[in-house]
PAPA-420685 format. One record per residue (C-alpha): residue in three letters; x, y, z. Coordinates in Angstrom, 3 decimals. Layout:
REM PAPA-420685
MARTI   residu         px         py         pz
MARTI      ALA          X          Y          Z
...
REM end
This chain:
REM PAPA-420685
MARTI   residu         px         py         pz
MARTI      UNK     -0.229     -0.032     -0.049
MARTI      UNK      1.305      3.533     -0.775
MARTI      UNK     -0.151      6.498      0.835
MARTI      UNK      0.737     10.424      0.412
MARTI      UNK      1.801     12.993      2.800
MARTI      UNK      3.089     16.457      2.574
MARTI      UNK      5.231     16.019      5.509
MARTI      UNK      5.597     12.792      8.066
MARTI      UNK      6.883     13.381     11.388
MARTI      UNK      8.678     10.619     13.121
MARTI      UNK      7.700     10.374     16.945
MARTI      UNK      5.121     11.504     19.254
MARTI      UNK      6.643     13.154     22.135
MARTI      UNK      6.020     16.716     22.819
MARTI      UNK      8.676     17.723     20.033
MARTI      UNK      6.830     15.878     17.479
MARTI      UNK      3.237     16.722     18.442
MARTI      UNK      4.403     20.437     19.032
MARTI      UNK      6.010     20.810     15.699
MARTI      UNK      2.901     19.038     13.942
MARTI      UNK      0.339     21.754     15.639
MARTI      UNK      2.581     24.698     14.126
MARTI      UNK      3.186     23.229     10.748
MARTI      UNK     -0.702     22.900     10.398
MARTI      UNK     -0.658     26.792     11.815
MARTI      UNK      2.099     27.637      9.128
MARTI      UNK     -0.574     26.262      6.651
MARTI      UNK      0.815     22.736      5.786
MARTI      UNK     -2.206     21.209      4.905
MARTI      UNK     -1.003     17.444      4.961
MARTI      UNK      1.154     16.578      8.004
MARTI      UNK      1.321     12.881      9.026
MARTI      UNK      2.794     12.067     12.645
MARTI      UNK      3.555      8.609     13.176
MARTI      UNK      4.439      7.442     16.380
MARTI      UNK      5.789      3.416     17.104
MARTI      UNK      4.050      3.017     20.712
MARTI      UNK      1.607      5.882     21.872
MARTI      UNK      1.913      9.649     22.500
MARTI      UNK      4.307     10.715     25.002
MARTI      UNK      5.867      6.842     25.595
MARTI      UNK      9.258      8.062     25.076
MARTI      UNK     11.464     10.563     27.119
MARTI      UNK      8.498     13.081     27.451
MARTI      UNK      6.521     10.537     29.549
MARTI      UNK      9.421     10.087     32.039
MARTI      UNK     10.543     14.204     32.051
MARTI      UNK     10.147     15.677     35.815
MARTI      UNK      8.695     18.930     33.870
MARTI      UNK     10.960     21.771     35.054
MARTI      UNK     10.452     24.997     33.445
MARTI      UNK     13.681     27.278     34.827
MARTI      UNK     14.507     30.475     32.600
MARTI      UNK     18.369     30.259     33.137
MARTI      UNK     20.051     30.021     29.734
MARTI      UNK     23.272     31.202     28.597
MARTI      UNK     22.660     32.700     24.848
MARTI      UNK     19.972     34.947     23.933
MARTI      UNK     18.520     32.238     21.352
MARTI      UNK     17.980     29.775     24.245
MARTI      UNK     16.658     32.927     26.436
MARTI      UNK     14.375     33.961     23.849
MARTI      UNK     12.957     30.479     23.328
MARTI      UNK     12.520     29.780     27.001
MARTI      UNK     10.458     33.202     27.545
MARTI      UNK      8.007     32.338     24.079
MARTI      UNK      7.758     28.779     25.825
MARTI      UNK      6.940     30.174     29.020
MARTI      UNK      4.279     32.333     27.638
MARTI      UNK      2.520     29.439     26.164
MARTI      UNK      2.389     27.145     29.138
MARTI      UNK      0.660     30.115     31.111
MARTI      UNK     -1.881     30.467     29.088
MARTI      UNK     -1.730     27.101     27.400
MARTI      UNK     -5.697     26.165     26.494
MARTI      UNK     -6.029     30.226     25.066
MARTI      UNK     -2.751     29.710     23.049
MARTI      UNK     -3.376     26.251     21.474
MARTI      UNK     -7.201     26.539     21.556
MARTI      UNK     -7.847     23.706     24.344
MARTI      UNK     -6.073     21.255     26.737
MARTI      UNK     -4.131     21.923     29.824
MARTI      UNK     -0.220     22.366     30.495
MARTI      UNK     -0.491     21.667     34.213
MARTI      UNK      1.555     24.576     34.856
MARTI      UNK      2.319     25.673     38.290
MARTI      UNK      4.300     28.821     38.498
MARTI      UNK      5.481     27.943     42.242
MARTI      UNK      8.629     29.587     41.525
MARTI      UNK     12.012     28.430     41.051
MARTI      UNK     15.610     28.852     43.019
MARTI      UNK     18.488     28.462     41.518
MARTI      UNK     21.621     28.093     43.929
MARTI      UNK     25.217     28.513     42.783
MARTI      UNK     28.669     28.627     44.123
MARTI      UNK     31.013     31.792     44.656
MARTI      UNK     32.821     30.485     41.279
MARTI      UNK     29.988     30.898     39.360
MARTI      UNK     28.402     34.093     40.704
MARTI      UNK     30.084     36.197     38.067
MARTI      UNK     28.641     34.644     34.981
MARTI      UNK     25.279     34.138     36.807
MARTI      UNK     25.213     37.888     36.964
MARTI      UNK     26.570     38.416     33.158
MARTI      UNK     23.602     35.843     32.388
MARTI      UNK     20.949     37.478     34.198
MARTI      UNK     21.925     41.034     32.839
MARTI      UNK     21.253     39.664     29.236
MARTI      UNK     18.200     37.917     30.335
MARTI      UNK     16.596     40.811     31.742
MARTI      UNK     16.866     42.420     28.261
MARTI      UNK     14.913     39.645     26.871
MARTI      UNK     11.743     39.728     28.995
MARTI      UNK     13.094     37.418     31.769
MARTI      UNK     11.972     38.217     35.396
MARTI      UNK     15.051     36.921     37.757
MARTI      UNK     16.624     38.613     40.278
MARTI      UNK     20.136     37.655     42.161
MARTI      UNK     20.089     37.184     46.082
MARTI      UNK     22.588     37.012     48.647
MARTI      UNK     22.700     33.189     50.452
MARTI      UNK     21.463     34.610     53.528
MARTI      UNK     18.364     36.102     51.594
MARTI      UNK     17.108     32.742     50.193
MARTI      UNK     15.254     32.600     53.830
MARTI      UNK     12.754     35.429     52.531
MARTI      UNK     11.893     33.149     49.105
MARTI      UNK     12.298     29.505     50.663
MARTI      UNK     12.930     29.271     54.411
MARTI      UNK     13.890     25.285     53.797
MARTI      UNK     16.725     26.040     51.496
MARTI      UNK     20.227     25.506     52.985
MARTI      UNK     22.253     28.665     52.109
MARTI      UNK     25.664     27.031     53.403
MARTI      UNK     28.299     26.702     50.626
MARTI      UNK     26.188     28.949     48.297
MARTI      UNK     27.885     31.832     46.564
MARTI      UNK     24.506     33.432     45.457
MARTI      UNK     20.956     32.593     44.502
MARTI      UNK     18.647     33.022     41.698
MARTI      UNK     15.046     33.837     41.999
MARTI      UNK     12.556     33.512     39.188
MARTI      UNK      9.269     33.678     40.441
MARTI      UNK      7.603     32.959     37.039
MARTI      UNK      9.115     29.769     36.430
MARTI      UNK      7.543     26.238     37.993
MARTI      UNK      7.223     22.877     36.541
MARTI      UNK      3.951     21.719     34.140
MARTI      UNK      2.828     18.189     32.928
MARTI      UNK      4.888     16.874     30.138
MARTI      UNK      2.128     14.673     28.937
MARTI      UNK     -0.988     17.248     29.143
MARTI      UNK      1.063     19.475     27.134
MARTI      UNK      2.089     16.377     24.561
MARTI      UNK     -2.155     15.479     24.946
MARTI      UNK     -3.020     19.045     24.024
MARTI      UNK     -0.793     19.743     21.128
MARTI      UNK     -1.914     16.444     19.965
MARTI      UNK     -5.938     17.284     20.222
MARTI      UNK     -5.211     20.859     18.686
MARTI      UNK     -3.241     19.705     15.916
MARTI      UNK     -5.972     16.804     14.804
MARTI      UNK     -8.852     19.858     14.824
MARTI      UNK     -5.925     21.425     12.766
MARTI      UNK     -5.980     18.443      9.952
MARTI      UNK     -2.899     16.393     11.056
MARTI      UNK     -3.191     12.855     11.365
MARTI      UNK     -1.661     10.873     14.246
MARTI      UNK     -0.859      7.159     13.929
MARTI      UNK     -0.052      5.610     17.015
MARTI      UNK      1.498      1.946     16.713
MARTI      UNK      3.277      2.401     13.442
MARTI      UNK      6.995      2.099     13.482
MARTI      UNK      9.329      3.542     10.532
MARTI      UNK     11.968      0.738      9.482
MARTI      UNK     13.005      2.644      6.209
MARTI      UNK     13.766      6.084      4.904
MARTI      UNK     13.305      6.319      1.295
MARTI      UNK     15.399      8.525     -0.847
MARTI      UNK     16.110      9.645     -4.652
MARTI      UNK     19.577     11.189     -5.311
MARTI      UNK     20.459     13.831     -2.604
MARTI      UNK     17.020     14.183     -1.149
MARTI      UNK     14.173     12.165      1.018
MARTI      UNK     11.410     10.532     -0.626
MARTI      UNK      9.637      9.303      1.956
MARTI      UNK      9.336      6.230      4.802
MARTI      UNK      8.420      2.662      5.146
MARTI      UNK      6.675      1.262      7.861
MARTI      UNK      6.863     -2.162      9.940
MARTI      UNK      3.363     -3.202      8.161
MARTI      UNK      5.186     -2.900      4.850
MARTI      UNK      3.685      0.221      3.868
MARTI      UNK      4.934      3.194      2.181
MARTI      UNK      4.560      6.625      2.823
MARTI      UNK      5.673      8.969      0.114
MARTI      UNK      6.569     12.479      1.559
MARTI      UNK      9.054     15.149      0.329
MARTI      UNK      9.542     16.318      3.964
MARTI      UNK     10.321     14.060      6.723
MARTI      UNK     10.897     15.248     10.395
MARTI      UNK     13.074     12.943     12.736
MARTI      UNK     11.692     13.875     16.094
MARTI      UNK     12.294     10.506     17.671
MARTI      UNK     13.889     11.499     20.970
MARTI      UNK     16.099      8.890     22.217
MARTI      UNK     15.324      7.167     19.186
MARTI      UNK     16.667      9.352     17.006
MARTI      UNK     19.935      8.377     16.539
MARTI      UNK     18.702      5.151     15.123
MARTI      UNK     16.526      6.791     12.743
MARTI      UNK     18.657      9.023     11.420
MARTI      UNK     21.120      6.112     10.271
MARTI      UNK     17.710      4.786      8.514
MARTI      UNK     18.975      7.620      6.061
MARTI      UNK     22.257      7.364      6.121
MARTI      UNK     22.986     10.276      8.449
MARTI      UNK     25.135     10.280     11.666
MARTI      UNK     23.719     12.228     14.192
MARTI      UNK     26.516     13.430     17.599
MARTI      UNK     24.011     12.383     20.390
MARTI      UNK     24.277     10.166     22.918
MARTI      UNK     21.740      8.681     25.388
MARTI      UNK     22.437      9.246     28.764
MARTI      UNK     21.027      7.825     31.920
MARTI      UNK     19.363     10.107     34.380
MARTI      UNK     17.489      8.609     36.988
MARTI      UNK     14.632     10.526     38.890
MARTI      UNK     13.639      9.780     42.500
MARTI      UNK     10.162     10.150     44.209
MARTI      UNK      9.875     10.850     47.979
MARTI      UNK      7.385     11.291     50.210
MARTI      UNK      7.459     14.552     52.534
MARTI      UNK      7.223     14.075     56.054
MARTI      UNK      3.649     15.227     57.414
MARTI      UNK      5.090     18.152     59.361
MARTI      UNK      6.869     19.739     56.225
MARTI      UNK      4.174     22.141     55.574
MARTI      UNK      3.094     23.908     51.960
MARTI      UNK      5.173     22.261     49.066
MARTI      UNK      8.514     23.881     48.540
MARTI      UNK      9.657     25.722     45.045
MARTI      UNK     11.538     23.966     42.278
MARTI      UNK     15.018     24.168     44.167
MARTI      UNK     18.129     23.518     41.261
MARTI      UNK     21.402     23.525     43.428
MARTI      UNK     23.862     23.649     40.802
MARTI      UNK     26.631     23.920     43.509
MARTI      UNK     25.601     21.131     45.209
MARTI      UNK     24.604     18.743     42.487
MARTI      UNK     20.611     18.217     42.878
MARTI      UNK     17.068     19.541     42.150
MARTI      UNK     13.967     19.074     44.179
MARTI      UNK     10.571     19.704     42.040
MARTI      UNK      7.374     19.302     44.488
MARTI      UNK      4.659     17.009     43.219
MARTI      UNK      1.010     16.665     44.297
MARTI      UNK      0.018     13.787     47.191
MARTI      UNK      2.978     15.532     49.248
MARTI      UNK      5.311     14.033     47.194
MARTI      UNK      8.808     15.050     45.846
MARTI      UNK     10.781     14.332     42.266
MARTI      UNK     14.517     14.771     42.685
MARTI      UNK     17.576     14.059     40.528
MARTI      UNK     21.146     14.824     39.960
MARTI      UNK     22.510     17.495     38.496
MARTI      UNK     26.048     16.706     38.143
MARTI      UNK     26.784     16.325     34.464
MARTI      UNK     27.091     12.446     35.100
MARTI      UNK     24.782     11.362     32.085
MARTI      UNK     27.167     11.046     29.495
MARTI      UNK     29.498      8.804     31.648
MARTI      UNK     26.307      6.464     31.818
MARTI      UNK     25.368      5.402     28.030
MARTI      UNK     21.760      3.581     28.304
MARTI      UNK     20.059      1.447     25.441
MARTI      UNK     16.677      4.039     25.222
MARTI      UNK     14.673      0.781     25.499
MARTI      UNK     15.562      0.613     28.723
MARTI      UNK     13.723      3.799     29.814
MARTI      UNK     11.598      3.764     33.111
MARTI      UNK     13.453      0.822     34.303
MARTI      UNK     14.451      0.272     37.800
MARTI      UNK     16.985      2.203     39.730
MARTI      UNK     19.407      0.674     42.777
MARTI      UNK     19.190      1.777     46.221
MARTI      UNK     22.635      2.769     46.189
MARTI      UNK     22.416      5.264     43.173
MARTI      UNK     18.999      6.474     45.085
MARTI      UNK     21.020      7.044     48.251
MARTI      UNK     24.027      9.007     47.037
MARTI      UNK     21.315     11.498     45.166
MARTI      UNK     18.747     11.649     48.305
MARTI      UNK     21.790     12.932     50.584
MARTI      UNK     23.154     15.651     48.115
MARTI      UNK     19.104     16.517     48.011
MARTI      UNK     18.658     16.527     52.135
MARTI      UNK     21.879     18.787     52.378
MARTI      UNK     20.444     21.252     49.311
MARTI      UNK     16.952     21.305     51.586
MARTI      UNK     17.530     19.380     55.239
MARTI      UNK     13.837     19.297     55.866
MARTI      UNK     13.689     16.577     52.990
MARTI      UNK     16.022     14.095     55.365
MARTI      UNK     12.908     13.081     56.819
MARTI      UNK     11.537     12.064     53.471
MARTI      UNK     10.593      8.957     52.892
MARTI      UNK     11.492      6.769     49.768
MARTI      UNK      8.962      5.620     47.181
MARTI      UNK     10.313      4.745     43.959
MARTI      UNK     12.462      5.658     40.768
MARTI      UNK     13.046      5.186     37.448
MARTI      UNK     15.924      5.451     34.677
MARTI      UNK     15.481      8.728     32.607
MARTI      UNK     17.511      9.477     29.840
MARTI      UNK     18.654     12.763     27.861
MARTI      UNK     19.295     12.799     24.181
MARTI      UNK     22.433     14.629     24.727
MARTI      UNK     24.842     16.707     22.064
MARTI      UNK     28.131     17.559     22.700
MARTI      UNK     27.283     21.422     23.986
MARTI      UNK     24.120     20.000     25.654
MARTI      UNK     21.805     22.039     22.929
MARTI      UNK     19.386     20.749     20.558
MARTI      UNK     19.913     20.266     16.733
MARTI      UNK     16.983     22.261     15.002
MARTI      UNK     17.978     21.821     11.090
MARTI      UNK     17.736     20.159      7.694
MARTI      UNK     20.100     17.722      7.455
MARTI      UNK     23.046     16.764      4.487
MARTI      UNK     19.872     14.972      3.070
MARTI      UNK     17.308     17.547      1.602
MARTI      UNK     13.944     17.459      3.098
MARTI      UNK     14.977     14.909      5.911
MARTI      UNK     15.097     17.860      9.178
MARTI      UNK     16.430     16.942     12.778
MARTI      UNK     14.541     18.358     15.832
MARTI      UNK     16.086     16.205     18.584
MARTI      UNK     19.473     16.046     20.812
MARTI      UNK     17.549     18.341     23.357
MARTI      UNK     19.724     17.561     26.061
MARTI      UNK     17.385     17.822     29.042
MARTI      UNK     15.666     20.807     27.563
MARTI      UNK     12.970     19.793     25.466
MARTI      UNK     10.098     19.878     27.480
MARTI      UNK     10.301     23.400     28.513
MARTI      UNK     11.274     24.890     25.083
MARTI      UNK      8.932     22.431     23.446
MARTI      UNK      6.441     25.487     22.127
MARTI      UNK      9.590     27.247     20.855
MARTI      UNK     11.067     24.336     18.986
MARTI      UNK      7.818     23.684     17.150
MARTI      UNK      7.371     27.275     16.132
MARTI      UNK     11.153     27.398     14.975
MARTI      UNK     10.955     24.163     13.030
MARTI      UNK      7.622     25.050     11.336
MARTI      UNK      9.361     28.168     10.218
MARTI      UNK     12.383     26.802      9.019
MARTI      UNK     10.409     23.413      7.154
MARTI      UNK      8.154     26.237      5.292
MARTI      UNK     10.857     28.938      4.607
MARTI      UNK      9.602     31.509      6.676
MARTI      UNK     11.583     33.362      9.014
MARTI      UNK     12.114     32.017     12.331
MARTI      UNK     10.980     34.316     15.409
MARTI      UNK     14.329     33.050     16.771
MARTI      UNK     17.502     32.678     15.200
MARTI      UNK     18.031     29.292     14.611
MARTI      UNK     22.059     29.050     13.584
MARTI      UNK     23.024     27.939     16.716
MARTI      UNK     21.006     24.901     16.854
MARTI      UNK     22.521     23.949     13.181
MARTI      UNK     23.787     20.561     12.963
MARTI      UNK     26.745     21.813     10.766
MARTI      UNK     28.161     23.313     14.199
MARTI      UNK     29.395     20.006     15.123
MARTI      UNK     31.812     18.975     11.997
MARTI      UNK     33.181     22.952     11.831
MARTI      UNK     35.327     22.501     15.342
MARTI      UNK     35.505     20.120     18.458
MARTI      UNK     32.107     21.482     20.408
MARTI      UNK     31.859     20.535     24.228
MARTI      UNK     29.937     21.625     26.980
MARTI      UNK     28.003     20.105     30.552
MARTI      UNK     24.751     20.581     31.833
MARTI      UNK     25.766     22.828     34.076
MARTI      UNK     27.163     24.932     31.160
MARTI      UNK     23.619     24.868     29.646
MARTI      UNK     22.690     27.367     32.600
MARTI      UNK     25.450     29.588     32.299
MARTI      UNK     27.790     28.871     29.651
MARTI      UNK     31.213     27.882     29.801
REM end
């Protein structure tokens, strides 16, 4: 059987459905999104959903500001659905050595619309009294930041995309990318179906390198293991804490309903622990939980009394500079929207907007040059997750 589409999007995570929604909004009439399992079944469904605005470049700062505005008014911006966004505020603790770079970055960000304030460590008690200020050189407070529900955002974008005429098919696995000369001509599925299309978008997240190989395209991506742990706060803890990202101590804590907290590491450890994508959601050991929970308890000492509930193996698709690839590949018509490096959910509205503009030939709202695939072939590019907050 042979079918046709104007654009085929591979991947039903938050990035794929955002691209589909924005393409349809840009006037592309025949968009088909295929997902080998079900929507949000990959990295999106395992994301902790933190939305912080501290980014080191004008482009990433502009993208997160645009995305935050969508999360805050998701129903109106998308035409339905909810983002589950909780603007509880985000506090980011940095070391003394990090402080000059933090102040420089915040000056840039304020000019781009980010609301943020640099505080002395002792002043953090005014914002969140349960944070331990010891070993901090400064604290950043973002009052509008918080967290959202990645699965709800995915569902909301998918429903809105369908209303715009996008076809979304789940349980459809792409096993081949069809080409003619130097351009893409479509895909083949595991069911033996051929779908002809002049544009194919690789938004397969953790599986994007495997999809790219089908087209003869190599992506500089490592899938790194990022365990997430859930603890139940003590009954005397009181109101939920703010989102806290402790860059100095290497942990984060994000409140959840039901008296729970999600926590994990901020130690740039993921690239040293490559993981097969299909192990996503797998078990975590008590030893690795103990190490992270010890750091979290130093950051927020009241969480030392929290009860461990569960954990899972999350993962990041990581590029050498910990920034996404948003570009056309050397194979014409084969577009890349992956390598999110832990930023996918918080940037997803702006990523979808940018990719739709690039694919249709419109002028993007944000300069796409820093996200070009070619940046890795031109020179050695390296970075860390912490550098994705403050730069090198």
